[in-house]
C-alpha positions as a Markdown table, in Angstrom:
| # | Residue | x | y | z |
|---|---|---|---|---|
| 1 | Met | -25.6 | 173.5 | 147.1 |
| 2 | Gly | -26.1 | 171.6 | 144.3 |
| 3 | Gly | -26.2 | 170.7 | 141.0 |
| 4 | Gly | -27.2 | 171.2 | 137.4 |
| 5 | Asn | -26.0 | 174.3 | 134.6 |
| 6 | Thr | -23.7 | 176.8 | 136.4 |
| 7 | Phe | -24.9 | 179.8 | 134.2 |
| 8 | Ser | -28.5 | 179.2 | 134.8 |
| 9 | Leu | -27.7 | 178.3 | 139.2 |
| 10 | Leu | -26.1 | 180.8 | 139.8 |
| 11 | Asn | -28.2 | 183.8 | 137.5 |
| 12 | Ala | -31.3 | 182.3 | 139.1 |
| 13 | Ile | -28.9 | 183.2 | 142.7 |
| 14 | Arg | -28.2 | 186.8 | 141.4 |
| 15 | Ile | -31.9 | 187.0 | 140.4 |
| 16 | Ser | -33.6 | 185.7 | 144.1 |
| 17 | Arg | -30.1 | 188.0 | 145.9 |
| 18 | Leu | -29.5 | 184.5 | 147.7 |
| 19 | Asp | -26.5 | 185.5 | 147.0 |
| 20 | Lys | -26.7 | 189.2 | 149.6 |
| 21 | Ala | -28.2 | 186.7 | 151.9 |
| 22 | Leu | -25.3 | 183.9 | 151.9 |
| 23 | Glu | -23.4 | 186.1 | 151.7 |
| 24 | Glu | -24.9 | 187.5 | 155.4 |
| 25 | Phe | -25.3 | 183.7 | 156.4 |
| 26 | Ile | -21.7 | 182.9 | 155.3 |
| 27 | Glu | -21.5 | 186.1 | 157.6 |
| 28 | Asn | -22.7 | 185.4 | 160.7 |
| 29 | Glu | -20.2 | 182.2 | 160.4 |
| 30 | Gly | -22.4 | 180.1 | 158.8 |
| 31 | Val | -21.0 | 177.2 | 156.6 |
| 32 | Ile | -22.0 | 176.6 | 152.7 |
| 33 | Tyr | -21.6 | 173.3 | 151.5 |
| 34 | Gly | -21.3 | 172.8 | 147.4 |
| 35 | Gly | -20.8 | 170.2 | 145.2 |
| 36 | Ser | -20.5 | 169.9 | 141.8 |
| 37 | Val | -22.1 | 173.5 | 140.5 |
| 38 | Gly | -22.5 | 174.5 | 143.8 |
| 39 | Ala | -18.1 | 174.6 | 144.6 |
| 40 | Ile | -17.9 | 175.8 | 141.4 |
| 41 | Ile | -20.0 | 179.1 | 142.2 |
| 42 | Leu | -18.5 | 179.4 | 146.1 |
| 43 | Gly | -15.3 | 180.0 | 144.2 |
| 44 | Ser | -14.1 | 183.1 | 141.9 |
| 45 | Asn | -15.1 | 182.3 | 138.4 |
| 46 | Ile | -16.9 | 179.3 | 136.9 |
| 47 | Met | -15.7 | 179.5 | 133.8 |
| 48 | Ala | -13.8 | 176.3 | 135.2 |
| 49 | Cys | -17.8 | 175.1 | 134.0 |
| 50 | Ala | -17.4 | 176.1 | 130.7 |
| 51 | His | -16.8 | 173.1 | 128.7 |
| 52 | Met | -19.4 | 171.2 | 130.1 |
| 53 | Asp | -23.3 | 174.2 | 130.6 |
| 54 | Ala | -24.1 | 175.9 | 127.9 |
| 55 | Asn | -24.7 | 179.3 | 128.7 |
| 56 | Asn | -28.2 | 179.4 | 128.5 |
| 57 | Ala | -28.5 | 182.8 | 131.0 |
| 58 | Asn | -26.7 | 184.8 | 128.7 |
| 59 | Leu | -24.4 | 185.1 | 132.1 |
| 60 | Gln | -21.6 | 187.9 | 130.8 |
| 61 | Asn | -20.7 | 188.9 | 134.7 |
| 62 | Phe | -18.5 | 185.1 | 135.3 |
| 63 | Glu | -17.8 | 185.8 | 138.8 |
| 64 | Gly | -18.3 | 183.4 | 141.2 |
| 65 | Leu | -20.2 | 184.6 | 145.2 |
| 66 | Asn | -16.1 | 184.2 | 146.4 |
| 67 | His | -16.2 | 182.4 | 149.8 |
| 68 | Val | -14.1 | 179.5 | 149.4 |
| 69 | Val | -11.8 | 178.9 | 152.7 |
| 70 | Ser | -10.0 | 175.4 | 152.7 |
| 71 | Gln | -8.7 | 174.4 | 155.7 |
């Protein structure tokens, strides 16, 4: 999962319900790689980007997808 504006990308993922599809994919042992913004979105909270990205999507919920696993 790639880059762009963190707030806009997370908003698009939620609106399209891609978050639900990603969750199902992960539950079925799928692997997702997030680089840059994708990595932030896969974390528990996206506010690490607040100093770089404008919240032009007017998000109020800053929870990420919470799917970061380190090995």
